[in-house]
C-alpha atoms as one frame of an Amber mdcrd trajectory, in Angstrom:
protein
  11.266   7.910  50.420   7.761   7.328  47.826   4.658   6.656  48.827   2.970
   3.037  48.751   0.352   3.365  45.846  -3.079   3.175  47.011  -5.225   1.043
  45.855  -9.270   2.348  44.878 -12.289  -0.423  45.302 -11.598  -0.133  41.404
  -8.449  -1.172  41.174  -8.585  -4.084  43.442 -11.539  -5.534  40.485  -9.072
  -5.943  37.932  -6.837  -7.834  40.062  -9.300 -10.321  39.339  -9.524 -12.566
  36.591 -12.916 -11.802  34.081 -15.041 -14.144  35.288 -17.031 -13.665  31.750
 -15.505 -14.805  28.216 -15.347 -12.243  25.936 -18.311 -11.252  23.405 -16.558
 -10.150  20.855 -15.493 -13.762  19.880 -19.295 -14.841  19.771 -20.837 -11.830
  18.371 -18.389 -11.925  15.022 -19.154 -16.439  15.519 -22.794 -15.611  15.297
 -22.370 -13.551  12.361 -20.260 -15.584  10.219 -23.297 -18.389  11.031 -25.995
 -16.112   9.742 -24.251 -14.964   6.798 -23.461 -19.005   6.424 -27.153 -19.517
   6.701 -28.459 -17.084   4.493 -26.236 -18.098   1.662 -27.305 -21.485   1.908
 -30.758 -20.151   1.652 -29.571 -18.204  -1.649 -28.136 -20.814  -2.341 -30.829
 -23.575  -1.997 -33.771 -20.931  -4.154 -32.017 -20.265  -6.194 -30.520 -24.078
  -7.615 -34.382 -25.735  -6.788 -35.477 -22.706  -9.465 -32.694 -23.660 -12.171
 -33.782 -27.036 -11.614 -37.785 -26.145 -12.100 -37.038 -24.702 -15.703 -34.381
 -27.406 -16.315 -36.221 -30.268 -16.017 -39.821 -28.637 -17.396 -37.456 -28.333
 -21.160 -35.985 -31.233 -20.393 -39.595 -32.778 -21.130 -39.810 -30.759 -24.297
 -41.751 -28.046 -23.143 -41.666 -24.209 -24.567 -41.714 -21.205 -22.689 -40.554
 -22.446 -18.930 -38.687 -19.407 -17.614 -40.063 -17.489 -15.587 -42.560 -14.434
 -15.707 -41.425 -11.470 -15.082 -37.697 -11.795 -14.692
């Protein structure tokens, strides 16, 4: 007959469900959120600069482009 399998303390720990939620999904969500925030800030800054240039042009001024770009 075959021997019954012996369980080690490590095997007994694996039988119980994990109490901690998976962190990979949370990390991925955090990275996506950081990218969205960075993209939103970039877009906001770009639209603000473009709006300032358009306001300058609509006021009839010349040389409204930012210097050095």
